[in-house]
C-alpha positions as CSV (number, residue, x, y, z in Angstrom):
1,M,0.2,-0.2,0.2
2,S,1.1,3.3,-1.1
3,I,1.3,7.0,0.7
4,G,-1.5,8.1,-2.5
5,E,-3.5,5.2,-1.4
6,I,-3.3,5.9,2.6
7,L,-4.4,9.4,1.9
8,G,-7.1,8.7,-0.5
9,G,-6.2,10.6,-3.4
10,I,-5.0,13.9,-1.4
11,T,-2.1,15.4,-2.9
12,I,0.5,17.6,-0.9
13,Q,-0.9,20.9,-2.5
14,D,-4.5,19.9,-1.2
15,A,-2.6,18.7,2.5
16,A,-0.8,22.2,2.6
17,A,-4.4,24.1,1.8
18,G,-5.7,22.5,4.6
19,L,-3.1,23.1,7.7
20,V,-3.1,26.8,6.0
21,A,-7.2,26.8,6.5
22,I,-7.0,25.0,10.0
23,A,-3.8,27.7,11.2
24,A,-6.7,30.5,9.5
25,G,-9.4,29.2,11.7
26,I,-7.4,29.1,15.0
27,V,-5.3,32.9,14.5
28,A,-9.6,33.7,13.7
29,I,-10.7,32.0,16.7
30,S,-7.5,33.0,19.4
31,N,-8.6,37.0,18.1
32,A,-12.2,36.5,18.7
33,W,-11.3,34.9,22.2
34,K,-9.0,38.1,22.6
35,L,-12.1,40.5,21.4
36,I,-14.5,39.0,23.8
37,Q,-12.0,38.7,26.8
38,K,-11.2,42.6,26.1
39,H,-15.2,43.5,26.5
40,L,-16.0,41.0,29.0
41,H,-13.0,42.1,31.6
42,P,-11.9,45.6,30.5
43,E,-9.6,45.3,34.0
44,S,-7.1,45.2,32.7
45,D,-7.4,48.2,30.5
46,L,-8.2,50.3,32.9
47,R,-5.8,48.6,35.9
48,P,-3.6,51.4,35.7
49,R,-5.4,53.6,35.4
50,V,-7.5,52.9,38.8
51,D,-3.9,52.8,40.0
52,R,-3.2,56.5,39.9
53,H,-6.9,57.4,41.3
54,D,-6.0,55.3,44.3
55,E,-2.5,57.5,44.4
56,L,-4.1,60.5,44.5
57,L,-7.0,60.0,46.5
58,D,-4.1,58.7,49.4
59,S,-2.7,62.2,48.3
60,D,-5.4,64.4,48.8
61,N,-6.5,62.6,51.6
62,R,-3.0,63.4,53.9
63,R,-3.7,66.9,52.6
64,L,-7.1,67.6,53.8
65,R,-5.8,66.0,57.2
66,T,-3.1,68.3,57.1
67,L,-5.5,71.1,56.9
68,E,-7.9,69.7,59.4
69,D,-5.5,69.9,61.9
70,N,-4.1,73.5,60.7
71,Q,-7.4,74.9,61.3
72,R,-8.0,73.7,64.4
73,E,-4.8,74.9,65.3
74,M,-6.0,78.1,64.3
75,Q,-9.2,78.1,66.3
76,K,-7.7,77.2,69.3
77,G,-5.2,80.6,68.6
78,I,-8.5,82.6,67.2
79,S,-10.2,81.2,71.2
80,V,-7.4,82.6,73.5
81,L,-7.2,85.6,71.4
82,C,-10.9,86.2,72.1
83,Q,-10.4,86.0,75.4
84,A,-7.5,88.0,76.5
85,Q,-9.7,90.6,74.2
86,I,-12.6,89.8,76.5
87,A,-9.9,90.3,79.5
88,Q,-9.2,93.9,78.0
89,F,-12.6,94.8,77.4
90,D,-13.6,94.1,81.1
91,H,-10.0,95.5,82.7
92,E,-11.3,98.4,80.4
93,L,-15.0,98.9,81.8
94,S,-14.1,97.8,86.0
95,G,-10.5,99.6,85.6
96,N,-10.0,97.2,88.3
97,D,-10.1,94.1,87.0
98,T,-6.7,92.9,86.7
99,D,-7.0,89.1,87.7
100,H,-9.1,88.2,84.2
101,L,-6.3,90.4,82.3
102,R,-4.2,88.0,84.2
103,A,-5.5,84.8,83.3
104,A,-5.8,86.2,79.9
105,R,-2.7,87.4,79.6
106,D,-1.3,83.9,81.0
107,N,-3.3,81.4,78.4
108,L,-1.9,84.3,75.2
109,N,1.3,83.5,76.9
110,T,0.9,79.6,76.6
111,Y,-0.7,79.6,73.4
112,L,2.2,81.2,71.7
113,T,5.0,79.4,73.2
114,N,3.5,76.1,73.2
115,R,3.4,76.7,69.0
């Protein structure tokens, strides 16, 4: 029995054409699979963008915490200054109330030296 009889009259050109067709089919299926995966699972394209947004969010949160801390410190300072101003008003109105004036001075002094 010869090879031609085994292959049933298939020539080499027919075999080559069949292999090319099979290879083209595999490439087409592979490209279709990649396209389906891209549309079903877009996170591979979005991952770098999401990571960058996470970095920016962390940076913004740190800045906000710093601003909030600074605002609290400013509010403390304003409170101490207001107490000192009230003590000055009391002293001006009564003329003799130096105790409140001294306490306000001490509070203001403590605040300014501890900053």
